[in-house]
N, C-alpha and C positions, 0 to 999 in steps of 0.2 A: 727899147723894143723895136722902134722903127728901123734901126740899123740892122738888127737881126732879120727883120722881114725883108729888107733890101738884099741882104746876103742870101737868104733862102730863095728869093725870086731870081737872083743872078745864078744860083746853083741850078735851079730847074730849067732856066733858059740856056744853060751852058756858057754863061757869060763870065769866064774866069777873070778877065780884067776888072769887071764890075764887082765881083766877089772880093778880089784882092784889095780893092780900094777901101773896103770896110775894115781892113786889118791894119794894126800897127806894124811898123817895119820889123820889130823883133818878136813877132807873134810866136807864142808857145802853143802848139797845136797837136792834139793826139786823140786817138780812140783808146779808151781805157781797157786794156786787155793784156793778158799774159800770152795769148796766142800769137803765133807768127805766121799763120796760114795765109791770111789776106795780105797782099802786097802793100796795102795802105796802112797797115797796123804799125805802130811805133810813134815815138815822139818826133815832131818836126819843129824846126826853129827857122823863122824867117819866111817871107812871102814866096821865095823860089821853092822852098821845101813844101809849102802848102800847095803850090801849083803842081808839083810832082805828085803829091797825095791825090789831088783831084784827077790828074791824068791817069794814075794807076786805078783809081776807083772807076772812072769812065771806061777804061779799057777792059776791066773785069766784069762790071755789072751794067746791065741795061735797067735803069731806074724807071719803074712804071708808075709808082706813086710815092710822093714825098709831100705829105700834107701835115703842116703844123696843127696840132689840136689843142695845145695848152701853152700858155706863157705865164711866167711868174717873174716879177721885176723887183730888184732892190736898188739901192743907190749906185752900186757898181756892177751888178750882175744881172743877166737874163738867163732864166732856166726855161727849157722848152721840152715838150714831148711831141715827137713827129711820127706819124704813121708812115711806114716805109714798106714798099714792095719792090722787089727787083729780081732779075733773072741773071744767073751767071752765064756769060756769053760762051764760055768754053764747054760747059756741061749741060746747059739748059735747065739746071735745077733752080728752083725759086725759093725766095725767102720773104716772109711777111712778119713784121714785128713793129714794136714801138721803140724808137730811138730816144735817148735822153741826152740833152745837150746843156752844157754850162758855158756861158760866155762872160768874161770879165772885161771891163772897159777901163780905159785911161785916155783922157783927152778926146773923147768921142770916137775912139777906135777900139776894136777888139784886140786885146793883148794876150788873152789866154782862152783856149777852147779845150774842153774835154767832152768827149762823147762816149756813151756806153750803149751797148747793143747785146743781143743774144749771140754770143760768139759761137755757140754750138750750132745754131742755125746757119751762120755764115760758113763755118767749117764744113758743114754737110753739103753746101752748094759746090764745093770743090771736089766732091766724090763723083766718080763717073756715074752717069744715069743708068 
């Protein structure tokens, strides 16, 4: 759980190298969605691909709230619920929702991440205001 807290703190601070340090070299990272509207959607493999994901997210959204509210821990996984609020930089439209994250660990590094979100709300932020 501490590694996920470190990753989240790095995300909020915009510390990409710090966030990437929590990941395994062959990280499998994705937001679970069939939508292709958001540039960060899709499966990514490796730290460079996760860095691209983070860049696309930051270029598109101004994150105003990213607050973890629940953690559940097993031997190899951490599941979280995160309260999220952001504004689409291009349209000014806002999104507020709870994100659900699954992290799987191997040798103290995150090797698998899946996030789920309300894609309808995200898609709506891309519509002109």
